[in-house]
C-alpha positions in Angstrom: 21.9 20.2 39.7 20.3 22.9 41.8 17.3 24.9 40.4 15.9 28.0 41.9 12.7 30.1 41.9 14.3 33.4 41.7 11.5 35.9 41.7 7.9 35.8 42.5 5.5 38.6 41.4 1.7 38.8 41.7 -1.1 40.9 40.2 -4.8 41.4 40.6 -7.6 43.1 38.7 -8.4 46.6 39.9 -11.9 45.9 41.3 -11.6 45.0 44.9 -14.7 44.2 46.9 -15.1 43.4 50.7 -16.5 39.9 51.5 -19.3 41.8 53.5 -20.5 43.7 50.5 -20.3 40.6 48.2 -22.3 38.7 50.8 -25.1 41.3 50.9 -25.2 41.3 47.0 -25.5 37.5 47.0 -28.4 37.7 49.6 -30.3 40.0 47.4 -29.8 37.8 44.4 -31.0 34.8 46.4 -34.7 33.9 46.5 -35.0 31.0 48.9 -34.9 31.9 52.6 -32.9 28.9 53.6 -30.4 29.7 50.8 -30.0 33.2 52.2 -29.3 31.8 55.6 -26.6 29.6 54.1 -25.1 32.5 52.2 -24.9 34.6 55.4 -23.3 31.8 57.3 -20.7 31.0 54.6 -19.6 34.5 54.1 -19.3 35.2 57.9 -17.2 32.2 58.4 -15.0 32.2 55.2 -12.0 33.7 56.7 -11.8 36.1 53.7 -12.1 39.9 54.1 -11.6 41.0 50.4 -11.5 39.6 46.9 -10.5 41.0 43.5 -12.4 40.6 40.2 -12.5 41.6 36.7 -16.2 42.1 37.0 -17.0 45.9 37.6 -19.8 47.4 39.8 -20.3 44.3 41.9 -21.8 42.3 38.9 -24.5 45.0 38.2 -24.2 44.4 34.4 -23.1 40.7 34.7 -26.3 39.2 36.1 -29.3 41.0 34.9 -32.8 40.4 36.5 -35.5 40.1 34.1 -39.2 41.1 34.6 -40.2 37.8 36.2 -37.6 38.1 39.0 -35.1 35.7 37.5 -31.6 36.4 35.9 -30.4 36.7 32.5 -26.9 34.9 33.1 -24.0 35.3 30.7 -23.5 32.4 28.4 -20.1 30.5 28.5 -19.1 32.2 25.1 -19.7 35.7 26.6 -17.8 34.9 29.8 -14.9 33.4 27.8 -14.9 36.6 25.6 -14.4 38.6 28.8 -11.7 36.1 29.9 -9.8 36.6 26.7 -9.7 40.4 27.0 -9.0 40.6 30.6 -6.5 37.7 30.8 -4.4 39.2 28.1 -4.2 42.5 29.9 -3.3 41.0 33.3 -0.8 38.6 31.8 1.1 41.3 30.0 1.1 43.6 33.1 2.5 40.9 35.3 5.0 39.7 32.8 6.4 43.3 32.6 6.3 43.6 36.3 8.3 40.3 36.7 11.1 41.2 34.3 11.3 44.7 35.8 11.9 43.1 39.3 14.6 40.8 37.8 17.1 42.9 35.7 19.6 40.0 35.9 17.2 38.1 33.6 16.6 40.2 30.4 13.8 39.2 28.1 16.4 38.1 25.6 17.5 35.2 28.0 14.0 33.7 28.5 14.0 30.2 26.9 10.7 28.9 27.9 7.2 30.1 28.8 4.9 27.9 30.8 1.3 29.1 31.5 -1.6 27.5 33.6 -5.2 28.4 33.6 -8.5 26.6 33.9 -11.1 29.5 33.8 -10.9 30.3 30.1 -9.5 29.4 26.7 -8.3 31.3 23.6 -5.6 30.7 21.1 -3.0 32.1 20.5 -3.1 32.4 24.3 -1.4 34.3 27.1 1.8 32.4 26.3 1.9 33.7 22.9 1.1 37.2 24.1 3.9 37.2 26.7 6.3 36.3 23.9 5.1 39.0 21.7 4.6 41.9 24.2 7.6 41.3 26.4 9.9 40.9 23.4 11.0 37.4 24.1 13.1 35.6 21.5 11.2 34.2 18.5 12.4 30.7 19.4 11.0 30.7 23.0 9.4 27.4 23.7 5.8 27.7 24.9 3.7 25.3 26.9 0.2 25.8 28.4 -1.3 23.6 31.2 -5.1 23.8 31.1 -8.1 22.9 33.1 -6.2 21.2 36.0 -7.6 23.5 38.8 -6.0 24.7 42.0 -3.0 22.4 42.0 -1.7 23.4 38.4 1.1 25.5 39.7 3.0 22.4 40.8 3.1 20.6 37.4 4.1 24.0 35.9 7.0 24.5 38.4 8.1 20.8 37.9 8.1 21.1 34.2 10.3 24.2 34.6 12.6 22.4 36.8 13.0 19.5 34.4 13.9 22.0 31.6 16.5 23.7 33.7 18.1 20.3 34.8 18.3 19.2 31.1 19.7 22.6 29.9 21.7 24.6 32.6 21.2 27.8 30.5 17.4 27.6 30.4 15.4 30.4 31.9 11.7 29.7 32.4 8.9 32.0 33.0 6.0 30.3 34.7 2.7 32.2 34.9 -0.5 31.0 36.6 -3.5 33.2 35.8 -7.3 32.7 36.9 -10.4 34.7 36.5 -12.6 32.5 38.6 -15.3 35.1 39.1 -16.3 35.0 35.6 -18.1 31.8 36.4 -20.3 33.2 39.0 -23.8 31.6 38.8 -27.2 31.9 40.6 -28.8 28.6 40.6 -29.5 27.6 44.1 -27.2 24.5 44.2 -25.1 24.3 47.5 -21.9 23.7 45.6 -22.3 26.9 43.6 -23.3 28.9 46.6 -20.0 27.6 48.5 -17.9 28.4 45.3 -19.4 31.8 44.9 -18.2 32.6 48.5 -14.6 31.5 47.9 -13.1 32.2 44.4 -11.5 35.3 43.1 -9.2 36.5 40.3 -5.5 37.1 40.1 -2.1 36.0 38.6 1.3 35.0 39.8 4.6 34.5 37.9 8.0 33.1 38.7 11.4 33.0 36.9 13.1 29.6 37.3 16.7 28.8 36.4 19.8 26.8 37.4 21.6 30.0 37.7 22.7 30.6 41.3 20.8 33.6 43.0 22.3 37.1 42.8 24.5 38.1 45.9 22.3 39.5 48.7 19.1 37.8 47.4 16.8 35.2 48.9 15.3 32.5 46.7 13.7 29.1 46.9 15.9 26.1 46.0 13.7 23.5 44.4 14.4 20.2 46.2 11.7 17.7 45.1 8.0 17.2 44.0 5.4 14.6 44.8 1.9 13.8 43.2 -0.8 11.9 44.9 -4.5 10.9 44.7 -7.1 10.6 47.4 -9.6 8.4 45.4 -12.3 8.8 48.1 -12.7 12.3 47.1 -12.9 11.8 43.4 -16.6 13.0 43.2 -16.1 15.8 45.8 -14.3 18.3 43.6 -14.8 18.5 39.8 -15.1 21.2 37.2 -16.8 20.9 33.8 -18.1 23.3 31.0 -21.8 24.3 31.1 -24.0 26.5 29.1 -23.6 29.4 31.6 -20.0 29.3 32.5 -18.0 26.5 34.1 -19.9 24.2 36.5 -18.1 23.3 39.7 -18.8 20.5 42.1 -17.3 21.4 45.6 -18.5 19.3 48.4 -18.4 20.8 51.9 -16.7 17.4 52.8 -13.5 18.2 50.9 -11.7 19.5 54.0 -12.4 16.5 55.9 -11.2 14.2 53.1 -8.1 16.2 52.8 -7.5 16.2 56.5 -7.9 12.5 56.8 -5.5 11.6 54.0 -2.9 14.3 53.9 -0.4 12.6 56.3 -0.3 9.5 54.2 0.1 11.1 50.8 2.8 13.5 52.3 5.0 10.7 53.8 6.7 9.6 50.4 8.1 13.1 49.8 9.4 13.4 53.4 10.9 9.9 53.5 12.6 10.4 50.1 14.2 13.4 51.5 15.0 12.0 54.9 12.9 14.4 56.7 10.2 14.3 59.4 7.4 16.7 59.4 8.9 18.4 62.5 11.9 19.2 60.4 10.0 21.2 58.1 9.9 24.8 59.3 7.4 26.5 57.1 4.3 25.2 55.4 2.7 26.8 52.3 -0.8 25.4 52.2 -3.2 26.3 49.4 -6.0 28.1 51.2 -8.8 26.6 49.3 -10.9 27.6 52.2 -10.6 28.2 55.9 -11.5 24.6 56.8 -8.9 23.2 54.5 -6.2 25.2 56.2 -7.6 24.2 59.7 -7.8 20.4 58.8 -4.3 20.3 57.2 -2.8 22.2 60.4 -4.6 19.8 62.7 -3.6 16.6 60.9 0.0 17.6 60.5 0.2 19.2 63.9 1.4 22.6 62.6 1.6 25.7 64.8 -0.5 28.7 63.9 2.6 30.5 62.9 3.5 27.8 60.4 0.2 28.3 58.3 -0.2 32.1 58.9 0.8 33.1 55.3 -1.9 30.9 54.1 -4.5 32.6 56.2 -3.2 36.0 55.3 -3.5 35.3 51.5 -7.1 33.8 52.0 -8.1 36.9 54.0 -6.9 39.4 51.5 -7.5 37.7 48.3 -9.7 34.5 48.6 -9.2 31.5 46.6 -7.6 32.3 43.1 -7.4 28.7 42.1 -3.7 27.6 41.0 -2.6 31.3 41.4 -3.1 31.2 45.2 -0.1 29.0 46.1 2.2 31.6 44.4 0.8 34.4 46.6 1.4 32.0 49.7 5.0 31.3 48.6 5.8 34.9 48.0 4.5 35.9 51.4 6.3 32.9 53.1 9.6 34.1 51.5 9.0 37.7 52.6 8.5 36.6 56.2 11.6 34.4 56.1 13.7 37.1 54.6 13.3 39.0 57.8 16.2 38.7 60.3 14.0 37.1 63.0 10.8 35.1 62.7 7.8 37.0 63.9 7.2 35.0 67.0 3.8 35.3 68.7 3.8 37.1 72.3 4.9 35.1 75.2 2.0 33.4 77.0 0.2 32.6 73.8 1.3 29.0 73.5 5.1 29.9 73.8 7.4 29.8 76.8 10.4 32.1 76.9 13.2 31.3 74.5 10.9 29.1 72.3 10.0 29.9 68.8 6.6 29.7 67.4 7.4 26.4 65.6 8.8 25.0 68.9 12.3 24.6 70.1 14.7 27.4 70.8 14.5 30.7 69.0 16.7 30.9 65.8 17.5 33.0 62.9 15.5 32.3 59.7 16.7 32.1 56.2 19.4 29.8 55.0 18.4 26.2 55.0 14.7 26.5 56.2 12.7 23.8 54.5 9.2 24.8 53.0 6.6 22.2 52.1 4.1 23.5 49.8 0.8 21.7 49.1 -2.2 22.2 46.8 -5.4 20.3 46.1 -7.6 20.0 43.1 -10.0 17.8 41.2 -9.5 14.1 41.5 -8.9 14.6 44.5 -5.4 15.4 43.4 -2.7 16.5 46.0 0.5 18.1 44.5 3.4 18.8 46.8 6.7 20.6 46.6 9.7 20.6 49.0 11.7 23.8 48.9 14.6 25.3 50.6 15.2 29.0 51.5 18.6 30.1 50.3 20.1 33.4 51.3 23.1 34.4 49.0 25.8 36.3 50.9 
């Protein structure tokens, strides 16, 4: 039975900051000269131009300097209280936006809600709020996937797919929401400095069902999923609850570990679907950072065009944890919906008559395979194989 991702909608908090201004603020908050040099280097080379946050005024009232020059940092409870308030608003806003964009799926038809988040906790949570505020049926089944990290969208989508295959009438609302900037810390640790330079806030939502897409629409057909571990990276990425927010371990070696292992962990998904890497036209790579995109592209021999949506999302939004891959998939679908792929100019690695991905120029849309990949603590790799379907 075929299952589709019918609509993808996204939302971000109202406060938007340029990476340059965040970097200047971080330098001001950093005492050690060596750490200041590291901050400047990371922010210049991040590949990020802007990020969104629920924290107003660039954190002026979030980190408060005391009389001795150190900071009074928010406690975990204080940060979680902000999460509860702001996540509630963002979730409801996005839920309404998704249903408004998909009139073929009225609220009365939603059978399941799946939410994913790792940056805060409260109960009843955003799954409950969505049911109440969107007017979903009282018997809507609710599931929350918590504290997984950047790969959580894939278990959520996989769960939604299984529900739809078990019940052809199921309509599943999947929402990923992260407020990563609430865990901003100033402690001099290199892992923290790196995390501060990358993470941002946002939300993404999608409707999943076995109902064929509406005429004239373009949607992702969900083909397959694959999960894998790269045990050599188990200590390179981790996430725990501390006294002043959630503490992250994020080694600068993560991109190298992923680059070295991605080909091997991807192979079962491709083999099971009788595909080679060259037969996958588009790649939605979680932009955990510029170096991660670089290493994956180099290891899989992908063209710049094939990972451009990942770079664009990183540039405009930063790393929003599990939300980010939904932004990339939305961008990828928008590009593929165009009648012709946006090829690079001739002379920039392309001969006349050749597409950006190699071979002869061709129309995009029906049948294009998309491989989506995300990474998280473990080191966990989650993958999904999708097909772009354009309904006449």
